[in-house]
Backbone as a ProteinNet text record, in pm:
[ID]
protein_1_A
[PRIMARY]
XXXXXXXXXXXXXXXXXXXXXXXXXXXXXXXXXXXXXXXXXXXXXXXXXXXXXXXXXXXXXXXXXXXXXXXXXXXXXXXXXXXXXXXXXXXXXXXXXXXXXXXXXXXXXXXXXXXXXXXXXXXXXXXXXXXXXXXXXXXXXXXXXXXXXXXXXXXXXXXXXXXXXXXXXXXXXXXXXXXXXXXXXXXXXXXXXXXXXXXXXXXXXXXXXXXXXXXXXXXXXXXXXXXXXXXXXXXXXXXXXXXXXXXXXXXXXXXXXXXXXXXXXXXXXXX
[TERTIARY]
-2591.4	-2474.4	-2347.3	-2244.3	-2117.3	-2056.9	-1992	-1940.3	-1838.7	-1752.3	-1652.2	-1720.1	-1827.1	-1902.8	-1965.7	-2020.4	-2077.7	-1971.4	-1851.8	-1743	-1704.2	-1688.9	-1651	-1758.2	-1883.9	-1995.3	-1994.6	-1975.3	-1976.2	-1855.9	-1742	-1622.6	-1637.3	-1693.9	-1712.8	-1809.8	-1916.9	-2014.3	-1948.1	-1862.2	-1790	-1694.6	-1629.1	-1538.8	-1616.2	-1730	-1810	-1855.5	-1889.1	-1943	-1834.9	-1708.5	-1598.9	-1576	-1584.9	-1566.9	-1420.1	-1400.7	-1265.9	-1217.3	-1086.8	-1030.5	-1037.8	-1044.3	-1065.7	-1140.7	-1178.2	-1253.8	-1168.2	-1193.4	-1120.9	-970.1	-896.7	-750.7	-699.1	-776.1	-741.5	-619.9	-578	-462.2	-347.8	-238.9	-116.1	-141	-248.9	-285.8	-305	-340.1	-368.1	-517.6	-552.9	-693.4	-760.1	-870.6	-941.5	-1024.2	-1010.4	-1089.2	-1235.4	-1325.3	-1467.8	-1538.8	-1612.3	-1690.1	-1811.4	-1922.3	-2042.1	-2023.4	-2047	-2036.1	-2170.2	-2207.7	-2335.7	-2318.7	-2402.6	-2394.8	-2454.4	-2370	-2415.5	-2360.9	-2434	-2391.9	-2254.2	-2162.1	-2026.7	-2014.6	-1961.4	-1950.8	-1813.3	-1710.3	-1574.3	-1506.1	-1406.5	-1322.8	-1202.3	-1167.7	-1048.6	-965.8	-836.7	-746.1	-736.5	-773.6	-771.8	-630.4	-529.9	-391.3	-339.1	-413.7	-370.9	-367.3	-265.6	-266	-378	-416.3	-536.4	-530.3	-414	-402.2	-434.9	-384.3	-410.6	-556.8	-609.2	-750.1	-841	-809.6	-885.9	-877.4	-760.2	-743.6	-838.6	-865.5	-961.5	-1102.3	-1135.8	-1265.6	-1276.4	-1168.9	-1169.9	-1184.5	-1112.8	-1123.5	-1267.2	-1328.6	-1468.1	-1560	-1539.5	-1623.3	-1614.3	-1493.7	-1473.9	-1541.8	-1535.2	-1594.7	-1746.4	-1807.3	-1952.3	-1995.1	-1896.7	-1927.3	-1912.3	-2012.2	-2010.9	-1909.2	-1883.3	-1796.3	-1651	-1618.4	-1481.5	-1432.5	-1311	-1251.9	-1106.5	-1064.6	-927	-840.1	-732.2	-639.6	-530	-483.2	-384.6	-379.6	-333.6	-323.8	-208.3	-162	-49.6	71.5	113.2	224.2	355.2	442.7	573.6	668.8	729	824.4	965.2	1042.5	1173.6	1286.3	1396.3	1521.1	1619.6	1639.5	1712.3	1641.6	1703.7	1638	1582.9	1597.5	1552.2	1414.3	1322.1	1187.5	1187.3	1151.1	1146	1018.1	913.3	784.2	673.4	550.3	434.4	326.1	266.5	148.5	25.5	-60.5	-178	-271.6	-300.3	-401.5	-392.6	-411.5	-433.1	-568.5	-654.1	-790.2	-832.1	-938.9	-998.5	-1135.4	-1155.6	-1284.2	-1335	-1447.4	-1494.3	-1381.8	-1325.4	-1215.7	-1080	-1078.2	-953.8	-883.2	-750.1	-667	-611.9	-631.5	-595.3	-505.1	-392.3	-311.2	-366.5	-412.8	-481.6	-403	-372.5	-312.9	-422.9	-430.1	-539.4	-486.8	-551.8	-507.7	-629.4	-618.6	-723.7	-651.1	-681.1	-606.9	-698.7	-640.6	-705.1	-615.4	-670.8	-590.7	-655.3	-570.4	-612.8	-559	-640	-595.6	-535.1	-407.2	-335.5	-278.9	-339.6	-299.1	-159.8	-103.4	32.6	137.7	93.5	185.5	172.7	281.8	282	194.3	176.4	104	-23.7	-38.5	-153.5	-243.5	-362	-457.9	-398.9	-324.7	-258.9	-155.2	-75.3	29.1	-30.1	-149.1	-209.9	-252.7	-265.5	-317.6	-206.2	-217.3	-117.1	-186.1	-108.6	-163.5	-190.7	-271.1	-307.7	-187.2	-76.5	43.7	153.2	109.8	198.8	298.2	264	343.2	251.5	305.7	221.3	142.4	210.6	145	95.8	-12.1	-68.7	32.5	103.4	198.3	305.2	347.8	449.7	392.8	268.2	205.1	188.7	150.1	132.7	265.3	370.7	503.7	549.3	519.5	557.4	484.2	356	277.6	336.5	367.4	414.3	556.5	640.5	783.6	828.1	749.5	793.8	690.4	570	473.4	420.3	382.5	329.8	438.5	555.7	662	710.5	681.3	721.7	671.2	554.8	493.4	585.3	670.7	751.6	895.4	926.3	1060	1076.3	1200.3	1227	1175.2	1192.5	1150	998.3	925.1	779.4	735.5	805.1	771.9	783.3	884.3	901.8	782.2	737.8	621.6	498.3	476.3	358.2	358.1	476.1	487.6	444.2	474.1	439	287.5	212.3	65.4	2.2	85.4	38.7	-16.5	52.5	16.7	135.4	104.6	207.9	183.6	287.9	273.4	218.9	252.1	208.1	56.2	-6.2	-151.1	-229.5	-158	-221.1	-239.1	-360.1	-385	-346.2	-313	-283.6	-382.9	-443.7	-539.8	-516.5	-575.6	-568.5	-710.4	-723.8	-850.8	-815.9	-823.2	-770.2	-887.7	-924.3	-1031.8	-969.5	-1041.7	-987.9	-1098.2	-1070.7	-1152.2	-1068.9	-1129.3	-1060.9	-1123.1	-1035.9	-1080.5	-1027.1	-1115.4	-1080.6	-1067.7	-999.8	-989.4	-1127.2	-1146.9	-1274.8	-1312.6	-1211.1	-1235.1	-1264.9	-1254.7	-1279.4	-1359	-1471.8	-1546.2	-1614	-1632.5	-1695.3	-1593.3	-1471	-1362.8	-1399.2	-1392.3	-1421.3	-1298.3	-1321.3	-1212.1	-1226.7	-1117.4	-1122.3	-1078.7	-987.7	-934.5	-984.2	-970.7	-1010.6	-1162.1	-1211.9	-1355.8	-1411.6	-1495.5	-1555	-1631.2	-1685.5	-1761	-1674.1	-1541.7	-1450.3	-1439.7	-1488.3	-1480.7	-1570.6	-1505.9	-1576.7	-1593.5	-1523.8	-1531.5	-1431.2	-1394.5	-1304.3	-1197.5	-1102.2	-1004	-986.8	-952.5	-931	-802.2	-754.4	-639.4	-687.9	-595	-629.1	-703.6	-665.2	-731.5	-876.7	-899.7	-1036	-1128.5	-1071.5	-1152.1	-1249.2	-1211.1	-1295.5	-1427.8	-1439.2	-1564.5	-1671.6	-1630.5	-1722.4	-1741.4	-1746.2	-1759.8	-1892.3	-1994.6	-2126	-2144	-2040	-2051.3	-2009.1	-2038.2	-1989.9	-1889.7	-1800.5	-1692	-1673	-1615.6	-1579.9	-1453	-1358.2	-1233.4	-1231.1	-1261.6	-1260.5	-1118.3	-1100.6	-968.6	-948.9	-827	-795.7	-879.6	-906.4	-987.3	-1130	-1174.5	-1308	-1309.2	-1195	-1194.1	-1277	-1293.3	-1373.9	-1522.8	-1563.2	-1705.4	-1781.9	-1904.1	-1995	-2043	-2022.6	-2057.7	-2203.6	-2223.5	-2357.9	-2369.3	-2488.6	-2516.4	-2465	-2458	-2440.7	-2296.2	-2237.2	-2101.7	-2100.2	-1991.9	-1978.1	-1919.9	-2008.7	-1967.4	-1894.5	-1799.5	-1723.1	-1769.5	-1770.6	-1797.8	-1671.6	-1686.5	-1576.5	-1452.1	-1469.2	-1353.3	-1279.7	-1354.4	-1290.9	-1219.6	-1282.9	-1220.5	-1092.4	-1099	-981.7	-865.1	-896.4	-794.2	-733.9	-819	-770.5	-694.6	-747.9	-686.5	-550.7	-529	-399	-285.9	-317.1	-215.8	-177.5	-276.9	-248.9	-162.9	-201.9	-132.3	11.6	32.1	167.7	259.6	199.8	277.1	283	237.2	230.7	151.1	34.1	-58.7	-193.3	-246.2	-374.3	-487.2	-571.2	-677.7	-796.7	-858.1	-986.2	-1093.5	-1190.7	-1293.8	-1432.1	-1530	-1669.1	-1716.1	-1786.5	-1833.7	-1986.2	-2050.6	-2197.3	-2236.6	-2300.8	-2341.9	-2469.1	-2498.8	-2621.2	-2747.3	-2743.5	-2858.9	-2880.1	-2776.6	-2784	-2708.1	-2670.1	-2593.3	-2454.8	-2407.2	-2275.3	-2184.9	-2063.3	-1967.1	-1834.3	-1753.2	-1617.6	-1519.3	-1418.5	-1315.9	-1183.2	-1075.7	-944	-907.1	-849.2	-788.7	-639.4	-579.3	-438.5	-346.1	-225.6	-126	-40.9	-46.5	54	1.8	-124.8	-176.9	-178.2
565.6	523.4	581.1	499.4	542.6	653.9	753.1	867.4	827.1	729.8	686.2	626.5	550.8	492.3	601.5	704.8	818.9	888.5	907	974.1	897	765.1	681.3	690.2	682.9	688.6	820.4	931.7	1062.7	1078.9	1028.5	1037.6	951.2	833	742.5	802.8	864.4	928.6	1042.5	1119.7	1227.6	1173.9	1062	997.4	952.6	887.5	839	953.2	1066.4	1177.9	1264.1	1232.6	1303.9	1242.6	1322.7	1266.8	1237.2	1159	1139.6	1270.1	1293.6	1423	1445.3	1338.1	1350.5	1226	1227.1	1115.2	1037.2	907.4	817.9	833.6	867.7	877.1	1010.1	1117.6	1247	1313.6	1266.2	1324.8	1223.1	1257	1175.3	1029.6	1004.6	867.8	774.9	832.5	753.1	723.7	596.8	559.7	549.6	621.8	623.4	495.8	438.5	322.2	363.9	282.7	314.7	216	269.7	188.8	271.4	206.9	278.3	328.5	457.5	514.4	502.9	380.4	354.2	363.3	442.9	459.5	338.5	269	155.2	172.7	120.3	132.1	69.3	146.1	95.1	46.5	-70.9	-127.4	-189.7	-106.7	-153.4	-66.4	-122.8	-48.2	5.6	129.9	188.5	254.9	228.3	287.4	438.4	516.3	662.7	718.2	637.3	683.5	676.7	608.9	601	739.8	764	890.3	883.9	999.9	1008.1	915.1	905.6	820.9	675.9	623.6	484.6	467	569.8	570.3	555.9	631.7	625.8	486	424.1	289.8	190.4	207.9	120.5	140.4	265.6	293.4	225.1	233.6	173	21.4	-38.1	-183.1	-221.8	-144.6	-173.6	-156.4	-47.4	-19.9	-134.1	-182.7	-290.1	-419.4	-447.1	-572.2	-573.7	-457.1	-450.3	-484.4	-497	-521.8	-670.4	-727.1	-870.1	-905.8	-809.8	-842.5	-798.9	-753.5	-711.7	-785.3	-834	-898.3	-855.3	-832.6	-792.4	-917.4	-919.1	-1032.2	-1010.1	-887.2	-852.3	-700.4	-651.5	-506.6	-472	-346.6	-295.7	-388.9	-417.1	-510.1	-432.7	-455.7	-391	-473.1	-407	-472.6	-435.4	-537.9	-514.2	-570.4	-500.6	-545.5	-569.5	-697.6	-736.1	-672.7	-579	-519.5	-379.9	-336.6	-201.8	-209.3	-126.7	-122.7	-33.9	-92.3	-17.1	65.5	15.9	84.1	-10.7	36.6	-42.2	-37.2	-151.6	-157.6	-146	-49.3	-30.1	-149.7	-197.5	-301.7	-370.3	-501.3	-574.5	-642.5	-619.9	-672.5	-736.5	-811.4	-870.9	-809.4	-748.8	-687.3	-754.5	-822.6	-908	-1007	-997.8	-1089.2	-1019.9	-891.1	-813.9	-813.3	-822.2	-805.4	-663	-588.5	-445.5	-414.9	-347.8	-287.8	-147.3	-120.9	5.5	87.9	211.4	306.7	401.2	422.9	498	633	739.7	874.3	959.4	1036.1	1132.4	1260.5	1371.3	1494.8	1616.4	1722	1853.2	1951.1	2013.9	2105.7	2243.8	2345.7	2483.6	2528.3	2599.7	2645.7	2785.2	2794.4	2921.9	2943.8	3036.9	3060.5	3123.3	3164.7	3219.1	3108.1	2984.3	2870.6	2800.1	2794.2	2722.3	2784.7	2710.9	2763.3	2686.1	2568.3	2485.6	2461.8	2411.2	2380.1	2279.4	2183.4	2083.9	2152.2	2240.1	2311.9	2396.7	2452.4	2545.2	2477	2345.4	2273.9	2247	2312.2	2296.2	2256.8	2203.2	2170.1	2296.7	2287.6	2405.3	2479.8	2409	2473.2	2491.6	2493.3	2514.4	2400.5	2285	2164.2	2064.7	1947.2	1838.1	1878.9	1935.6	1980.1	1861.1	1881.3	1775.5	1726.2	1816.7	1775.9	1682.7	1708.4	1623	1484.6	1479	1349.5	1269.1	1335	1266.3	1211	1289.3	1243	1123.8	1128.1	1017	889.6	903.9	788.5	729.2	815.4	769.8	715.7	777.6	745.6	647.7	635.5	550.7	446.8	491.3	399.7	293.5	334.1	236.9	148.5	202.3	115.5	8.9	25.9	-72.6	-212.5	-216.6	-344.5	-428.1	-361.3	-430.8	-457.4	-426.4	-456.1	-606.2	-651.9	-794.9	-841.3	-753.8	-790	-808.7	-721.4	-733.2	-855.1	-881.7	-999.4	-1126.6	-1130.8	-1248	-1262.8	-1148.7	-1153.6	-1200.4	-1141.7	-1176.5	-1325.6	-1377.5	-1520.1	-1607.1	-1558.3	-1636.4	-1646.2	-1554.7	-1560.9	-1587.5	-1643.9	-1689.7	-1577.3	-1463.7	-1351.8	-1313.6	-1252.7	-1206.6	-1059.3	-977.5	-832.5	-795.2	-874.6	-843.7	-853.8	-926.1	-947.5	-854	-761.6	-673.4	-532.4	-481.3	-341.7	-251.5	-125.9	-31.1	84.9	111.7	221.8	297.3	416.6	495.8	525	534.3	577.8	709.4	816.9	947.3	1042.2	1056.5	1149.1	1275.9	1387.3	1511.9	1614.7	1702	1821.9	1940.6	2022.5	2140.8	2266.8	2362.1	2490.3	2601.8	2693.1	2801.3	2933	3032.3	3162.4	3223.1	3289	3352.6	3455.6	3520.4	3624.4	3566.4	3434.8	3371.6	3242.4	3254.6	3136.2	3062.2	3128.7	3063.5	3015.1	2994.4	2949.4	2816.9	2814.1	2688.6	2597.9	2468.5	2372.8	2306.7	2295.5	2241.5	2095	2056.2	1919.5	1840.7	1900.8	1833.8	1838.5	1755.5	1741	1857.5	1938.5	2055.2	2016.1	1895	1848.3	1832.8	1836.6	1826.6	1957.7	2068.6	2196.2	2189.8	2198.1	2177.8	2306.1	2412.6	2537.1	2638.4	2732.5	2839.7	2860.8	2947.4	2982.6	3133.8	3180.3	3322.8	3341.1	3466.2	3497.7	3574.1	3609.6	3673.5	3805.9	3882.7	4010.9	3990.2	3889.5	3864.6	3810.8	3761.5	3708.6	3813.9	3940.5	4049.2	4062.1	3993.1	3993.6	3907.9	3831.7	3734.4	3757.1	3882.6	3914	3864.2	3847.8	3803.3	3651.3	3581.6	3436.4	3361	3231.7	3140.4	3045.7	2989.6	2908.1	2779.5	2680.8	2554.9	2501.9	2453.9	2399.6	2248.3	2165.3	2020.4	1966.2	1850.3	1786.6	1729.3	1688.4	1657.2	1543.2	1438.8	1329.3	1376.2	1478.4	1532.6	1631.1	1652.5	1727.9	1654.3	1523.8	1443.3	1472.5	1516.3	1520	1629.3	1595.3	1694.4	1784.4	1916.2	2004.7	1991.2	2000.8	1990.5	2087.9	2104.9	2205.4	2165	2034.6	1984.6	1987	2106.1	2124.5	2247.5	2265.7	2383.3	2499.4	2586.7	2697.4	2805.6	2870.5	2980.4	3111.9	3217.5	3348.3	3402.1	3512.7	3567.7	3594.8	3661.2	3698.5	3576.1	3477.3	3356.4	3279.3	3272.9	3204.2	3276.5	3407.9	3486.4	3460	3449.3	3422.9	3282.9	3182.9	3045.8	3025.7	3080.2	3058.6	3126.9	3232.5	3301.8	3209.8	3116.1	3019.1	2926.3	2882.4	2798.3	2873.6	2997.8	3076.1	3105.7	3127.9	3154.8	3034.4	2914.6	2791.4	2757.3	2849.8	2829.4	2702.2	2694.2	2584.4	2645.2	2603	2656.6	2563.4	2605.5	2516.7	2513.4	2395.2	2385	2421	2499.5	2548.8	2530.5	2520.6	2530.2	2671.2	2729.9	2867	2865.7	2911.8	2921.4	3067.3	3096.6	3233.1	3269.4	3399.9	3442.4	3379.4	3345.5	3281.8	3138.5	3082.7	2942.7	2849.1	2898.1	2816.1	2785.8	2663.1	2622.2	2591.6	2645.8	2623.3	2577.6	2518	2478.2	2580.7	2611.7	2703	2673.7	2713.9	2714.8	2859.1	2879.4	3007.2	2989.5	3057.7	3032.4	3138.4	3096.6	3186.6	3254.9	3206.9	3247.9	3349.3	3377.5	3466.4	3611.3
1289.6	1213.4	1275.1	1289.9	1346.9	1260.7	1325.8	1252.6	1145.7	1178	1079.7	956.7	979.1	868.2	783	848.6	775.8	691.8	750.9	679.4	554.5	568.5	454.1	345.5	386.4	291.1	213.5	284.3	217.8	124.5	168.1	83.5	-41	-22.4	-136.1	-236.7	-187.1	-275.6	-353.9	-284.5	-352.8	-457.3	-424.8	-520.2	-644	-622.9	-735.7	-825.7	-765.7	-843.4	-908.6	-879.7	-946.4	-1084.1	-1190.4	-1325.9	-1357.4	-1461.4	-1514.4	-1576.3	-1568.2	-1609.1	-1760.3	-1835.7	-1980.4	-2028.1	-2154.3	-2210	-2310.2	-2313.8	-2405.7	-2385.2	-2496.3	-2487.1	-2542	-2520.7	-2582.5	-2517.8	-2400.6	-2334.4	-2332.3	-2400.6	-2399.1	-2441.4	-2515	-2555.6	-2436.2	-2323.3	-2203.4	-2201.6	-2211.7	-2224.6	-2087.4	-2072.5	-1944.6	-1926.2	-1808.4	-1767.4	-1753.6	-1804.9	-1797.3	-1706.8	-1612.5	-1518.5	-1476.6	-1453.9	-1410.5	-1267.6	-1248	-1113.9	-1041.2	-1011.2	-945.8	-794.7	-732.7	-587.3	-516.8	-442.4	-361.6	-220.9	-126.3	13.1	31.2	85	105.8	250.5	267.9	402.4	424.8	411.9	434.5	540	604.2	697.5	621.8	646.1	584.3	693.6	693.1	790.7	767.3	867.2	854.3	837.4	868.9	858.1	715.1	627.5	487.3	424.8	341.4	267.1	164.1	113.1	29.5	-91.3	-156.6	-275.2	-245.8	-134.3	-95.4	-50.7	12.1	55.4	-67.3	-171.8	-297	-359.1	-352.1	-408.7	-344	-215	-146.5	-203.7	-235.8	-297.5	-434.1	-512.1	-645.5	-635.3	-541.4	-521.1	-489.2	-399.5	-362.8	-483.5	-557.5	-673.8	-775.4	-799	-895.9	-851	-721.2	-671.3	-684.3	-707.7	-725.4	-868.2	-958.9	-1099.9	-1133	-1195.7	-1227.1	-1335.2	-1428.2	-1541	-1519.3	-1395.9	-1366.3	-1241.9	-1246.2	-1128.2	-1113.2	-989.7	-961.2	-953.6	-1031.7	-1029.4	-925.1	-913.7	-810.9	-799.5	-685.9	-667.6	-575.7	-590.1	-509.5	-517.1	-640.9	-662.9	-670.8	-576.1	-577.3	-663.3	-760.7	-849.7	-802.8	-771.6	-712	-796.7	-790.9	-853.1	-740.4	-707.6	-586.9	-467.1	-395.8	-279.6	-309.1	-433.8	-471.2	-536.3	-488.3	-546.1	-669.9	-782.8	-907.9	-918.7	-857.5	-863.9	-823.4	-841.1	-799.6	-906.3	-932.9	-1019.5	-930.5	-958.7	-873	-878	-999.4	-1011.1	-1147.6	-1147.9	-1272.4	-1258.9	-1356.5	-1347.1	-1478.3	-1471.1	-1589.5	-1608.7	-1725	-1758.8	-1884.8	-1874.3	-1983.1	-2015.7	-2136.2	-2170.5	-2172.6	-2139.5	-2144.3	-2009.6	-2015.3	-1895.9	-1899.1	-1791.9	-1789.2	-1671.3	-1699.7	-1593.6	-1572.6	-1450.9	-1421.9	-1321	-1357.9	-1263.5	-1216.5	-1085.8	-1023.2	-973.4	-1016.8	-977.5	-943.7	-835.9	-799	-756.6	-825.1	-800.8	-788.5	-734	-725.5	-801.3	-904.2	-984.8	-991.2	-987.9	-1008	-1142.8	-1217.2	-1349	-1337.1	-1372.2	-1371.2	-1511.1	-1585.1	-1723.7	-1734.5	-1620.9	-1622.3	-1628.4	-1610.1	-1613.5	-1748.3	-1823.6	-1950.3	-2057.1	-2166.2	-2282	-2315.2	-2256.7	-2292.3	-2171.8	-2199.4	-2093.1	-1994.1	-2046.5	-1960.4	-1871.7	-1931.4	-1855.9	-1743.7	-1767.7	-1671.7	-1541.2	-1542.1	-1424.5	-1323	-1207.9	-1102.6	-972.3	-880.6	-749.6	-669.3	-562.7	-482.5	-424.9	-407.1	-351.4	-455.8	-583.4	-697.3	-716.1	-663.8	-685.6	-755.7	-786.6	-834.2	-959.2	-1057.8	-1180.6	-1262.8	-1336.7	-1420	-1522.5	-1587.2	-1691.1	-1634.7	-1511.5	-1449.4	-1419.2	-1376.8	-1348.9	-1477.8	-1584.5	-1712.3	-1763.1	-1749.1	-1791.5	-1707.8	-1578.6	-1490.3	-1530.2	-1562.4	-1607.1	-1735.2	-1832	-1963.3	-1958.8	-1876.6	-1879.6	-1771.6	-1664.5	-1553.7	-1511.1	-1477	-1416.3	-1513.6	-1633.7	-1729.1	-1790.7	-1822.9	-1876.2	-1777.9	-1648.9	-1548.3	-1584.3	-1649.2	-1684.9	-1774	-1853.3	-1953.4	-1908.2	-1783.1	-1731.2	-1710.8	-1713.4	-1692.9	-1557.7	-1456.2	-1320.5	-1314.1	-1383.9	-1384.4	-1465.7	-1574.2	-1655.4	-1573.2	-1485.2	-1398.5	-1304.3	-1248.4	-1158.8	-1236.1	-1352.3	-1431.5	-1468.1	-1500.1	-1533.8	-1416.4	-1294.2	-1173.9	-1153.3	-1215.9	-1204.3	-1341.9	-1430.5	-1562.4	-1650.1	-1646.2	-1732.7	-1819.5	-1933.4	-2026.6	-2055.7	-2037	-2053.6	-2191.3	-2294.2	-2429.8	-2445	-2354.8	-2362.8	-2270.7	-2205.6	-2107.6	-2163.9	-2158.4	-2195.8	-2077.5	-2109.5	-2001.6	-2007.8	-1892.6	-1883	-1752.1	-1744.6	-1621.2	-1574.4	-1445	-1384.7	-1317	-1394.7	-1352.7	-1330	-1202.4	-1165.2	-1108.3	-1119.6	-1065.6	-1042.7	-947.2	-927.8	-975.3	-1058.4	-1112.7	-1053	-1019.5	-964.8	-1054.5	-1091.7	-1185	-1108.1	-1166	-1097.3	-1075.1	-961.7	-930.9	-1036.6	-1094.1	-1194.2	-1332.9	-1347.7	-1477.4	-1456.6	-1387.4	-1345	-1460	-1573.2	-1687.9	-1789.5	-1741.7	-1828.3	-1898.5	-2031.8	-2102.3	-2104.1	-2102.5	-2118.3	-2254.7	-2326.8	-2462.4	-2468.4	-2379.6	-2381.7	-2261	-2144.5	-2021.2	-2004.8	-1916.2	-1895.8	-1814.3	-1877.5	-1811.2	-1684.7	-1682.5	-1565.7	-1441.1	-1460.5	-1346.3	-1268.7	-1326.1	-1255.4	-1132.3	-1014.9	-887.8	-808.3	-849.4	-774.8	-827.7	-743.3	-784	-676.9	-708	-605.1	-598.2	-478.1	-453.3	-373.9	-369.9	-284.5	-160.8	-76.9	50.6	30.3	-71.3	-97	-139.2	-219.6	-269.6	-160.6	-52.7	57.2	111	101.2	152.8	76.4	-37.1	-112.7	-45	56.7	116.6	266	307.6	450.6	509.7	424.2	473	466.2	422.5	404.1	530.2	530.8	634.1	569.5	651.4	597.5	677.8	610.4	677	610.7	692.2	639.6	667	568.3	589.9	596.3	660.4	655.5	515.2	484.4	344.7	288.4	365.7	311.5	280.7	352.4	326.4	209.6	146.6	21.5	-84.5	-65	-157.2	-143.7	-26.5	10.5	-64.1	-103.7	-161.3	-47.3	-56	56	99.7	231.6	288.7	406.5	457.6	560.8	699.7	724.7	860.9	909.5	917.7	970	1061.3	1132.8	1219.5	1138.8	1095.1	1008.6	1088.5	1022.6	1082	1021.8	1101.9	1043.1	975.3	905.9	826.2	910.1	1024.5	1106.2	1158.7	1205	1257.7	1146.6	1030	917.1	873.6	869.1	829.5	924.7	1052.3	1154.3	1136.8	1121.6	1106.9	975.8	868.8	737.5	726.2	801.5	795.5	840.5	930.7	973.5	859	781.5	664.9	563.8	534.7	433.8	475.4	605.3	655.8	633.5	631.5	608	459.4	375.5	230.4	197.3	260.2	234.2	195.7	82.1	33.9	76.5	172.4	218.1	121.6	111.2	43.2	145.2	104	196.1	134.8	222.8	179.7	213.2	120	132.5	127.2	235.4	236	219.7	109.3	77.7	154	168.1	237.1	177.8	50.2	-15.4	31.8	99.1	142	50.2	-67.5	-162.1	-104.1	-128.1	-78.3	-196.6	-191.9	-299.1	-241.2	-327.9	-290.3	-344.5	-264.6	-314.9	-246.6	-311.8	-249.2	-218.3	-100.8	-65.4	-81.7	-178.6	-211.8	-150.9	-122.7	-63.3	-168.3	-291.6	-391.4	-494.1	-497.7	-601.1	-555.5
[MASK]
+++++++++++++++++++++++++++++++++++++++++++++++++++++++++++++++++++++++++++++++++++++++++++++++++++++++++++++++++++++++++++++++++++++++++++++++++++++++++++++++++++++++++++++++++++++++++++++++++++++++++++++++++++++++++++++++++++++++++++++++++++++++++++++++++++++++++++++++

């Protein structure tokens, strides 16, 4: 099998096995799209130059096309006001008899209880940007209301759709990483099954001198860790990771313990 095909297959499998960040509409009244995450052989070409968000959208498109009761009506629709782009609708689909405007999101969040007061507030990106609360506000205040703009209504009319008849849902998957010192942290609102690993700082790295390490590229952050990679010893990993930390970038890493167990973790520059 060609290496690119193997990469796509592993990433798609990791995407499928990533749970939705919450269930039903318990967060901000945003209703989660439900679809069976059935593993099927993926046989599509994807441009490696796509950023991760667009790459994920290709996976969702493929996943939807495998379902008999779901069909994509249009996707990646740019809504413009004269020459200015107001925004983009990720996908409009038909599921059974319902028409759904679907926004697709896949994120990596670290829980830092020093940020905000709620579980939602605590979720931040690996580099302390891209917080969950900001994404939720953007969805509620900008991305979903786009459907009801005059410009979007004109587009919908051109394909014989009416915004009033369209449901809005999100397909919001995420991997959550908890502090190493609080690995059994319970989640009350978000989906506990999203916890994919832990995070440590540079000082805590010394706890793993006997471990092996691997730093995947960003698209491989999706991948379920496996043995078949070029593992680094502690000293080499410490040397390589210091370059990431100096640039204030927190790398996602695979950690192979002496027992043979493999875990996912982030090494953060800010803690």
